[in-house]
Residue frames as a rotation matrix with the C-alpha (Angstrom) as fourth column:
UNK 1
0.159 0.901 -0.405 11.94
-0.218 -0.368 -0.904 2.86
-0.963 0.232 0.138 15.99
UNK 2
-0.130 -0.231 -0.964 13.69
-0.978 -0.127 0.163 2.32
-0.160 0.965 -0.210 12.65
UNK 3
-0.967 -0.242 0.083 13.70
-0.236 0.969 0.071 -1.49
-0.097 0.049 -0.994 13.21
UNK 4
-0.368 0.900 0.233 9.93
0.282 0.347 -0.895 -1.56
-0.886 -0.264 -0.381 13.76
UNK 5
0.318 0.485 -0.815 9.36
-0.604 -0.558 -0.568 0.37
-0.730 0.673 0.115 10.57
UNK 6
-0.523 -0.628 -0.577 11.62
-0.852 0.380 0.359 -1.98
-0.006 0.679 -0.734 8.70
UNK 7
-0.898 0.251 0.361 9.66
0.145 0.944 -0.297 -5.00
-0.416 -0.214 -0.884 10.04
UNK 8
0.055 0.992 -0.117 6.34
0.083 -0.122 -0.989 -3.45
-0.995 0.045 -0.089 9.10
UNK 9
0.137 -0.106 -0.985 7.66
-0.913 -0.398 -0.084 -2.61
-0.383 0.911 -0.151 5.55
UNK 10
-0.843 -0.473 -0.257 8.89
-0.536 0.780 0.324 -6.18
0.047 0.411 -0.911 5.15
UNK 11
-0.649 0.680 0.343 5.50
0.312 0.648 -0.694 -7.58
-0.694 -0.343 -0.633 6.37
UNK 12
0.280 0.732 -0.621 3.63
-0.336 -0.531 -0.778 -5.17
-0.899 0.426 0.097 4.05
UNK 13
-0.236 -0.460 -0.856 5.82
-0.964 -0.005 0.268 -6.27
-0.127 0.888 -0.442 1.07
UNK 14
-0.963 -0.180 0.201 5.38
-0.184 0.983 -0.001 -9.91
-0.197 -0.038 -0.980 1.96
UNK 15
-0.236 0.960 0.150 1.58
0.258 0.211 -0.943 -9.60
-0.937 -0.184 -0.298 2.06
UNK 16
0.273 0.223 -0.936 1.64
-0.750 -0.559 -0.352 -7.71
-0.602 0.798 0.015 -1.24
UNK 17
-0.600 -0.631 -0.493 3.77
-0.800 0.466 0.377 -10.50
-0.008 0.621 -0.784 -2.77
UNK 18
-0.869 0.315 0.380 1.49
0.189 0.924 -0.333 -13.34
-0.456 -0.218 -0.863 -1.49
UNK 19
0.175 0.971 -0.162 -1.73
0.078 -0.177 -0.981 -11.66
-0.982 0.159 -0.106 -2.68
UNK 20
0.177 -0.157 -0.972 -0.14
-0.909 -0.405 -0.100 -10.82
-0.378 0.901 -0.214 -6.06
UNK 21
-0.832 -0.519 -0.195 1.04
-0.553 0.757 0.346 -14.39
-0.032 0.396 -0.918 -6.49
UNK 22
-0.586 0.717 0.378 -2.39
0.311 0.629 -0.712 -15.62
-0.748 -0.300 -0.592 -5.58
UNK 23
0.353 0.628 -0.693 -3.86
-0.407 -0.564 -0.718 -13.23
-0.843 0.536 0.056 -8.19
UNK 24
-0.282 -0.514 -0.810 -1.41
-0.957 0.093 0.274 -14.61
-0.065 0.853 -0.519 -10.82
UNK 25
-0.963 -0.096 0.253 -2.27
-0.105 0.994 -0.023 -18.26
-0.250 -0.048 -0.967 -9.91
UNK 26
-0.126 0.990 0.062 -6.03
0.220 0.089 -0.971 -17.52
-0.967 -0.108 -0.229 -10.04
UNK 27
0.311 0.262 -0.914 -5.66
-0.756 -0.515 -0.405 -15.89
-0.576 0.816 0.038 -13.45
UNK 28
-0.705 -0.555 -0.441 -3.76
-0.705 0.617 0.350 -19.05
0.078 0.558 -0.826 -14.70
UNK 29
-0.696 0.569 0.437 -6.61
0.212 0.745 -0.633 -21.09
-0.686 -0.348 -0.639 -13.28
UNK 30
0.231 0.855 -0.465 -8.95
-0.281 -0.399 -0.873 -19.02
-0.931 0.332 0.148 -15.53
UNK 31
0.091 -0.282 -0.955 -6.93
-0.980 -0.195 -0.035 -19.66
-0.177 0.939 -0.294 -18.56
UNK 32
-0.782 -0.566 -0.261 -6.00
-0.590 0.807 0.017 -23.32
0.201 0.168 -0.965 -17.95
UNK 33
-0.596 0.568 0.568 -9.24
-0.213 0.570 -0.794 -24.71
-0.774 -0.594 -0.219 -16.44
UNK 34
-0.972 0.228 0.060 -11.56
0.145 0.377 0.915 -26.67
0.186 0.898 -0.399 -18.73
UNK 35
-0.280 0.916 -0.287 -14.77
0.958 0.286 -0.022 -26.23
0.062 -0.281 -0.958 -16.77
UNK 36
-0.282 0.134 0.950 -16.52
0.265 -0.941 0.212 -22.77
0.922 0.311 0.230 -17.31
UNK 37
0.834 0.551 0.039 -17.97
0.133 -0.268 0.954 -22.77
0.536 -0.790 -0.297 -13.81
UNK 38
0.539 -0.715 -0.445 -14.48
0.779 0.223 0.586 -23.24
-0.320 -0.662 0.677 -12.33
UNK 39
-0.415 -0.594 0.689 -13.06
0.811 -0.584 -0.015 -20.58
0.411 0.553 0.725 -14.69
UNK 40
0.266 0.528 0.807 -15.69
0.059 -0.844 0.533 -18.04
0.962 -0.094 -0.256 -13.45
UNK 41
0.937 0.076 -0.341 -14.84
0.337 0.056 0.940 -19.03
0.090 -0.996 0.027 -9.79
UNK 42
0.025 -0.993 -0.114 -11.17
0.978 0.001 0.208 -18.51
-0.207 -0.117 0.971 -10.44
UNK 43
-0.336 -0.139 0.931 -11.97
0.522 -0.851 0.061 -15.13
0.784 0.507 0.359 -12.02
UNK 44
0.740 0.616 0.269 -13.90
0.071 -0.469 0.880 -14.18
0.669 -0.632 -0.391 -8.89
UNK 45
0.640 -0.622 -0.451 -10.86
0.698 0.227 0.679 -15.18
-0.320 -0.750 0.580 -6.78
UNK 46
-0.293 -0.832 0.471 -8.67
0.942 -0.337 -0.008 -13.08
0.166 0.441 0.882 -9.05
UNK 47
0.102 0.442 0.891 -11.00
0.217 -0.884 0.414 -10.02
0.971 0.151 -0.187 -8.74
UNK 48
0.963 0.230 -0.138 -10.94
0.178 -0.161 0.971 -10.32
0.201 -0.960 -0.196 -4.86
UNK 49
0.239 -0.957 -0.162 -7.07
0.924 0.173 0.341 -10.49
-0.298 -0.231 0.926 -4.98
UNK 50
-0.386 -0.363 0.848 -7.08
0.692 -0.722 0.006 -7.30
0.610 0.589 0.530 -7.08
UNK 51
0.627 0.564 0.537 -9.35
-0.019 -0.679 0.734 -5.59
0.779 -0.470 -0.415 -4.58
UNK 52
0.820 -0.381 -0.428 -6.98
0.518 0.174 0.837 -6.65
-0.245 -0.908 0.341 -1.75
UNK 53
-0.202 -0.930 0.306 -4.09
0.979 -0.200 0.039 -5.16
0.025 0.307 0.951 -3.76
UNK 54
-0.016 0.282 0.959 -6.03
0.294 -0.916 0.274 -1.94
0.956 0.287 -0.068 -4.18
UNK 55
0.921 0.383 -0.067 -6.60
0.153 -0.201 0.968 -1.89
0.357 -0.902 -0.244 -0.39
UNK 56
0.459 -0.835 -0.305 -2.83
0.809 0.251 0.531 -2.53
-0.366 -0.491 0.791 0.29
UNK 57
-0.578 -0.623 0.527 -1.98
0.783 -0.605 0.142 0.48
0.230 0.495 0.838 -1.98
UNK 58
-0.629 0.369 -0.685 -4.54
0.371 -0.631 -0.681 2.72
-0.684 -0.682 0.260 -0.14
UNK 59
-0.824 0.501 -0.264 -7.04
-0.505 -0.438 0.744 2.94
0.257 0.746 0.614 -3.02
UNK 60
-0.778 0.569 0.267 -10.10
0.095 0.525 -0.846 2.02
-0.622 -0.632 -0.462 -0.90
UNK 61
0.060 0.858 -0.510 -12.65
-0.678 -0.340 -0.652 3.36
-0.733 0.385 0.561 -3.41
UNK 62
-0.075 -0.118 -0.990 -11.29
-0.932 0.363 0.028 1.22
0.356 0.924 -0.138 -6.27
UNK 63
-0.971 -0.236 -0.023 -11.28
-0.212 0.905 -0.368 -1.79
0.108 -0.353 -0.929 -3.95
UNK 64
-0.477 0.865 0.153 -14.90
-0.080 0.131 -0.988 -1.36
-0.875 -0.484 0.007 -3.05
UNK 65
0.265 0.473 -0.840 -15.89
-0.885 -0.226 -0.406 -0.78
-0.382 0.851 0.359 -6.73
UNK 66
-0.603 -0.524 -0.601 -13.86
-0.714 0.691 0.115 -3.93
0.355 0.499 -0.791 -7.68
UNK 67
-0.953 0.231 0.196 -15.82
0.061 0.781 -0.621 -6.01
-0.297 -0.580 -0.758 -5.19
UNK 68
-0.166 0.978 -0.128 -19.31
-0.113 -0.147 -0.983 -4.52
-0.980 -0.148 0.135 -5.80
UNK 69
0.328 0.396 -0.858 -19.20
-0.820 -0.331 -0.467 -4.08
-0.469 0.856 0.216 -9.57
UNK 70
-0.114 -0.465 -0.878 -16.89
-0.891 0.439 -0.117 -6.76
0.440 0.769 -0.464 -10.90
UNK 71
-0.947 -0.266 -0.181 -16.78
-0.184 0.909 -0.374 -9.55
0.264 -0.321 -0.910 -8.42
UNK 72
-0.582 0.809 0.086 -20.35
-0.045 0.074 -0.996 -8.93
-0.812 -0.584 -0.007 -7.40
UNK 73
0.321 0.864 -0.389 -22.55
-0.471 -0.211 -0.857 -7.88
-0.822 0.458 0.339 -10.34
UNK 74
0.146 -0.252 -0.957 -20.55
-0.984 0.059 -0.166 -8.89
0.099 0.966 -0.239 -13.45
UNK 75
-0.834 -0.508 -0.215 -19.31
-0.511 0.858 -0.043 -12.19
0.206 0.074 -0.976 -12.28
UNK 76
-0.501 0.757 0.420 -22.83
-0.112 0.424 -0.899 -13.15
-0.858 -0.497 -0.128 -10.93
UNK 77
0.409 0.645 -0.645 -24.06
-0.673 -0.263 -0.691 -12.30
-0.616 0.717 0.327 -14.40
UNK 78
-0.263 -0.622 -0.738 -21.43
-0.912 0.409 -0.019 -14.50
0.314 0.668 -0.675 -15.95
UNK 79
-0.924 0.026 0.382 -22.49
-0.183 0.847 -0.500 -17.39
-0.337 -0.531 -0.777 -13.61
UNK 80
0.070 0.991 0.117 -26.14
-0.217 0.130 -0.968 -16.96
-0.974 0.042 0.224 -14.79
UNK 81
0.351 0.071 -0.934 -25.01
-0.926 -0.123 -0.358 -17.00
-0.140 0.990 0.022 -18.36
UNK 82
-0.720 -0.608 -0.333 -22.98
-0.636 0.771 -0.033 -20.14
0.277 0.188 -0.942 -17.91
UNK 83
-0.705 0.525 0.477 -25.90
-0.017 0.660 -0.751 -21.77
-0.709 -0.537 -0.456 -16.14
UNK 84
0.299 0.864 -0.406 -28.25
-0.499 -0.221 -0.838 -20.66
-0.813 0.453 0.365 -18.91
UNK 85
0.296 -0.267 -0.917 -26.05
-0.940 0.091 -0.329 -21.88
0.172 0.959 -0.224 -21.72
UNK 86
1.000 -0.019 0.008 -24.98
0.017 0.975 0.221 -25.01
-0.012 -0.221 0.975 -19.93
UNK 87
0.301 -0.948 0.106 -21.39
-0.930 -0.267 0.254 -25.25
-0.212 -0.175 -0.961 -18.56
UNK 88
0.992 -0.096 -0.077 -20.06
0.069 0.953 -0.294 -28.16
0.102 0.287 0.953 -20.57
UNK 89
0.439 -0.895 0.077 -16.56
-0.128 0.022 0.992 -29.19
-0.889 -0.445 -0.105 -19.84
UNK 90
0.675 -0.224 -0.703 -14.23
-0.737 -0.160 -0.657 -28.73
0.035 0.961 -0.274 -22.81
UNK 91
0.807 -0.539 0.241 -11.92
0.509 0.842 0.181 -31.59
-0.300 -0.024 0.954 -23.98
UNK 92
0.579 -0.701 -0.416 -8.44
-0.608 -0.712 0.351 -30.27
-0.542 0.050 -0.839 -23.84
UNK 93
0.817 -0.348 0.460 -6.20
0.531 0.765 -0.365 -31.34
-0.225 0.542 0.809 -26.53
UNK 94
-0.055 -0.855 -0.515 -2.71
0.266 -0.510 0.818 -30.36
-0.962 -0.092 0.256 -27.42
UNK 95
0.605 0.306 0.735 -3.03
0.789 -0.105 -0.605 -28.15
-0.108 0.946 -0.305 -30.35
UNK 96
-0.310 -0.665 0.679 -1.29
0.780 -0.586 -0.219 -25.22
0.544 0.462 0.701 -32.05
UNK 97
0.172 0.522 0.835 -3.72
0.060 -0.852 0.520 -22.84
0.983 -0.040 -0.178 -30.51
UNK 98
0.945 0.165 -0.281 -3.14
0.256 0.158 0.954 -24.06
0.202 -0.974 0.107 -26.97
UNK 99
0.151 -0.978 -0.145 0.64
0.982 0.132 0.135 -23.79
-0.113 -0.163 0.980 -27.42
UNK 100
-0.365 -0.234 0.901 0.24
0.486 -0.873 -0.030 -20.23
0.794 0.427 0.433 -28.68
UNK 101
0.679 0.635 0.368 -2.00
-0.046 -0.464 0.885 -19.38
0.733 -0.617 -0.286 -25.69
UNK 102
0.784 -0.434 -0.443 0.63
0.599 0.345 0.723 -20.83
-0.161 -0.832 0.531 -23.22
UNK 103
-0.251 -0.908 0.335 3.37
0.947 -0.301 -0.108 -18.91
0.199 0.291 0.936 -25.01
UNK 104
-0.017 0.360 0.933 1.30
0.177 -0.917 0.357 -15.73
0.984 0.171 -0.048 -24.74
UNK 105
0.918 0.393 -0.061 0.69
0.095 -0.069 0.993 -16.36
0.386 -0.917 -0.101 -20.98
UNK 106
0.527 -0.766 -0.369 4.37
0.800 0.300 0.520 -16.99
-0.287 -0.569 0.771 -20.23
UNK 107
-0.324 -0.530 0.783 5.44
0.754 -0.645 -0.125 -13.98
0.572 0.550 0.609 -22.33
UNK 108
0.382 0.574 0.724 3.13
-0.060 -0.766 0.639 -11.82
0.922 -0.288 -0.259 -20.16
UNK 109
0.937 -0.147 -0.317 4.58
0.346 0.259 0.902 -13.39
-0.050 -0.955 0.294 -17.04
UNK 110
0.059 -0.989 0.139 8.03
0.998 0.054 -0.034 -12.56
0.026 0.140 0.990 -18.36
UNK 111
-0.222 -0.028 0.975 7.05
0.310 -0.950 0.043 -8.92
0.924 0.312 0.220 -18.98
UNK 112
0.830 0.517 0.210 5.59
-0.047 -0.311 0.949 -8.79
0.556 -0.797 -0.234 -15.50
UNK 113
0.638 -0.653 -0.409 8.85
0.730 0.344 0.590 -10.00
-0.244 -0.675 0.696 -14.02
UNK 114
-0.313 -0.787 0.531 10.85
0.878 -0.453 -0.155 -7.47
0.363 0.418 0.833 -16.04
UNK 115
0.090 0.408 0.908 8.54
0.058 -0.913 0.404 -4.66
0.994 0.016 -0.105 -14.97
UNK 116
0.943 0.226 -0.243 8.90
0.220 0.122 0.968 -5.80
0.249 -0.966 0.066 -11.31
UNK 117
0.334 -0.908 -0.255 12.69
0.916 0.249 0.313 -5.67
-0.221 -0.338 0.915 -11.45
UNK 118
0.174 -0.279 0.944 12.84
0.509 -0.795 -0.329 -2.00
0.843 0.538 0.004 -12.71
UNK 119
-0.735 -0.471 -0.487 12.47
0.653 -0.299 -0.696 -0.57
0.183 -0.830 0.527 -9.26
UNK 120
-0.206 0.677 -0.707 10.57
0.609 -0.476 -0.634 2.31
-0.766 -0.561 -0.315 -7.78
UNK 121
-0.286 0.224 0.932 8.48
0.850 -0.389 0.355 4.44
0.442 0.894 -0.080 -10.06
UNK 122
-0.999 -0.030 -0.013 7.53
0.033 -0.934 -0.356 8.09
-0.001 -0.356 0.935 -9.69
UNK 123
-0.288 0.955 -0.072 3.98
0.564 0.108 -0.819 9.04
-0.774 -0.276 -0.569 -8.80
UNK 124
-0.231 0.320 0.919 1.79
0.925 -0.221 0.310 10.41
0.302 0.921 -0.244 -11.51
UNK 125
-0.663 -0.012 -0.749 1.60
0.314 -0.912 -0.263 14.10
-0.680 -0.409 0.609 -11.56
UNK 126
-0.459 0.581 0.672 -1.67
0.843 0.045 0.537 15.46
0.282 0.812 -0.511 -13.05
UNK 127
-0.558 0.360 0.748 -4.30
-0.078 -0.920 0.384 18.16
0.826 0.156 0.541 -12.91
UNK 128
0.437 0.809 -0.394 -6.09
0.353 0.249 0.902 16.72
0.827 -0.533 -0.177 -9.94
UNK 129
0.237 -0.376 0.896 -5.49
-0.708 -0.698 -0.105 18.61
0.665 -0.610 -0.431 -6.74
UNK 130
-0.660 -0.623 -0.419 -3.58
-0.244 0.706 -0.665 16.65
0.711 -0.336 -0.618 -4.09
UNK 131
-0.763 0.389 0.516 -6.47
-0.544 0.043 -0.838 16.78
-0.348 -0.920 0.179 -1.62
UNK 132
0.379 0.904 -0.200 -8.88
-0.870 0.274 -0.411 15.12
-0.317 0.329 0.890 -4.11
UNK 133
-0.293 -0.542 -0.788 -6.41
-0.843 0.535 -0.055 12.43
0.451 0.648 -0.614 -5.27
UNK 134
-0.942 -0.091 -0.323 -7.84
-0.002 0.964 -0.264 8.90
0.335 -0.248 -0.909 -4.90
UNK 135
-0.615 0.785 0.069 -11.40
-0.231 -0.096 -0.968 10.03
-0.754 -0.612 0.240 -4.06
UNK 136
-0.138 0.670 0.729 -14.53
0.784 0.525 -0.333 9.19
-0.606 0.525 -0.598 -5.89
UNK 137
0.685 0.407 -0.604 -14.81
0.097 -0.872 -0.479 12.76
-0.722 0.270 -0.637 -7.05
UNK 138
-0.126 -0.858 -0.497 -11.35
-0.693 -0.283 0.663 12.70
-0.710 0.428 -0.559 -8.68
UNK 139
-0.749 -0.130 0.649 -12.09
0.251 0.852 0.460 9.39
-0.613 0.508 -0.605 -10.41
UNK 140
0.233 0.946 0.225 -15.48
0.732 -0.018 -0.681 10.73
-0.641 0.323 -0.697 -11.66
UNK 141
0.596 -0.040 -0.802 -13.89
-0.341 -0.917 -0.208 13.97
-0.727 0.397 -0.560 -13.02
UNK 142
-0.462 -0.854 -0.238 -11.20
-0.596 0.101 0.796 12.10
-0.656 0.510 -0.556 -14.77
UNK 143
-0.653 0.259 0.712 -13.50
0.467 0.877 0.110 9.38
-0.596 0.404 -0.694 -16.17
UNK 144
0.296 0.922 0.250 -16.29
0.828 -0.117 -0.549 11.73
-0.477 0.369 -0.798 -17.37
UNK 145
0.608 -0.160 -0.778 -14.09
-0.304 -0.952 -0.041 14.56
-0.734 0.261 -0.627 -18.63
UNK 146
-0.163 -0.808 -0.566 -11.15
-0.901 -0.113 0.420 12.90
-0.403 0.578 -0.709 -20.48
UNK 147
-0.956 -0.288 0.057 -12.33
-0.241 0.881 0.407 9.36
-0.168 0.376 -0.911 -20.99
UNK 148
-0.201 0.976 0.088 -15.94
-0.595 -0.050 -0.802 9.65
-0.778 -0.213 0.591 -21.79
UNK 149
0.206 0.193 -0.959 -15.65
-0.950 0.274 -0.149 8.08
0.234 0.942 0.239 -25.29
UNK 150
-0.685 -0.504 -0.526 -13.96
-0.375 0.863 -0.338 4.96
0.624 -0.034 -0.780 -23.78
UNK 151
-0.784 0.508 0.355 -16.61
-0.289 0.207 -0.935 4.86
-0.549 -0.836 -0.015 -21.06
UNK 152
0.107 0.916 -0.387 -19.41
-0.820 -0.138 -0.555 4.98
-0.562 0.377 0.737 -23.68
UNK 153
-0.085 -0.229 -0.970 -17.68
-0.824 0.563 -0.061 2.34
0.560 0.794 -0.237 -25.88
UNK 154
-0.956 -0.293 -0.022 -17.44
-0.223 0.774 -0.593 -0.02
0.191 -0.562 -0.805 -22.90
UNK 155
-0.458 0.857 0.238 -21.11
-0.420 0.028 -0.907 0.42
-0.784 -0.515 0.347 -22.23
UNK 156
0.318 0.525 -0.790 -21.93
-0.942 0.077 -0.328 -0.34
-0.112 0.848 0.519 -25.84
UNK 157
-0.527 -0.609 -0.592 -19.66
-0.609 0.757 -0.237 -3.43
0.592 0.236 -0.770 -25.65
UNK 158
-0.909 0.257 0.329 -21.58
-0.145 0.545 -0.826 -4.72
-0.391 -0.798 -0.458 -22.58
UNK 159
0.001 0.974 -0.228 -24.87
-0.655 -0.171 -0.736 -4.07
-0.755 0.150 0.638 -24.40
UNK 160
0.200 0.011 -0.980 -23.77
-0.912 0.367 -0.182 -6.08
0.357 0.930 0.083 -27.47
UNK 161
-0.825 -0.531 -0.194 -22.52
-0.408 0.797 -0.445 -8.83
0.391 -0.288 -0.874 -25.20
UNK 162
-0.618 0.698 0.361 -25.84
-0.256 0.256 -0.932 -9.07
-0.743 -0.669 0.020 -23.42
UNK 163
0.341 0.722 -0.603 -27.71
-0.850 -0.037 -0.525 -9.19
-0.401 0.691 0.601 -26.81
UNK 164
-0.184 -0.527 -0.830 -25.35
-0.804 0.567 -0.181 -11.90
0.566 0.634 -0.528 -27.96
UNK 165
-0.946 -0.158 0.283 -25.96
-0.311 0.690 -0.653 -13.99
-0.092 -0.706 -0.702 -24.97
UNK 166
-0.107 0.983 0.150 -29.69
-0.455 0.086 -0.886 -13.80
-0.884 -0.163 0.438 -25.53
UNK 167
0.372 0.200 -0.906 -29.22
-0.926 0.152 -0.346 -14.79
0.069 0.968 0.242 -29.15
UNK 168
-0.549 -0.641 -0.536 -27.09
-0.599 0.749 -0.282 -17.75
0.582 0.166 -0.796 -28.17
UNK 169
-0.946 0.193 0.259 -29.35
-0.113 0.553 -0.825 -18.89
-0.303 -0.810 -0.502 -25.46
UNK 170
-0.283 0.895 -0.346 -32.41
-0.953 -0.303 -0.005 -18.82
-0.109 0.328 0.938 -27.55
UNK 171
-0.653 0.147 0.743 -34.37
-0.024 0.976 -0.214 -22.02
-0.757 -0.158 -0.634 -27.16
UNK 172
-0.914 0.402 0.060 -36.54
0.134 0.159 0.978 -23.45
0.384 0.902 -0.199 -29.86
UNK 173
-0.677 0.728 0.106 -40.00
-0.587 -0.447 -0.675 -22.08
-0.445 -0.519 0.730 -29.39
UNK 174
-0.876 0.469 -0.113 -42.86
0.307 0.723 0.619 -24.51
0.372 0.508 -0.777 -29.85
UNK 175
-0.593 0.663 0.457 -46.29
-0.723 -0.688 0.059 -22.84
0.354 -0.295 0.887 -29.52
UNK 176
-0.783 0.436 0.444 -48.86
-0.068 0.649 -0.757 -24.47
-0.618 -0.623 -0.479 -27.38
UNK 177
-0.805 0.584 0.104 -51.81
0.296 0.244 0.924 -25.95
0.514 0.774 -0.369 -29.19
UNK 178
-0.606 0.690 0.395 -55.21
-0.787 -0.593 -0.170 -24.56
0.116 -0.414 0.903 -28.41
UNK 179
-0.846 0.428 0.318 -57.77
0.246 0.842 -0.479 -26.81
-0.473 -0.327 -0.818 -27.00
UNK 180
-0.745 0.654 -0.135 -60.82
-0.441 -0.331 0.834 -27.13
0.501 0.681 0.535 -29.27
UNK 181
-0.728 0.527 0.438 -64.15
-0.338 0.280 -0.899 -27.60
-0.596 -0.802 -0.026 -27.49
């Protein structure tokens, strides 16, 4: 019986590793791709990988929210914005800013490697009763009691982004001439 549990643990860890590496590769595709449409598609792939990781760690509610809200609604909105503004391919040139971005990405990957080598971590102990832990009610209580300011700031940020897109996509308006009889 112990051998079967070890095999299942190894398979579970292998699937987590494969999905995690796919998420990292998709995020690199977002940063390094020059076409905005492909960047958005890589980001959708990354969001799906994150939802799979949530499922593998028994956070079903977060996985469903990740798919419905982020990969569904927000990314479709991004695709519409890209289509509205015109997804022109950027010319990539070797510059100081590109080198700084790559340095930042590889620094983050190094930090990810260091945090992965630390080992097992202890579960978070909080005010939420154990029977509610991981449910939609627990997330709602935590979000709307302790983090209401951050929630409202995020909604304001989304509103400002939507107004900015409308301002950027404003086409020149030429009024129609009236027919004179």
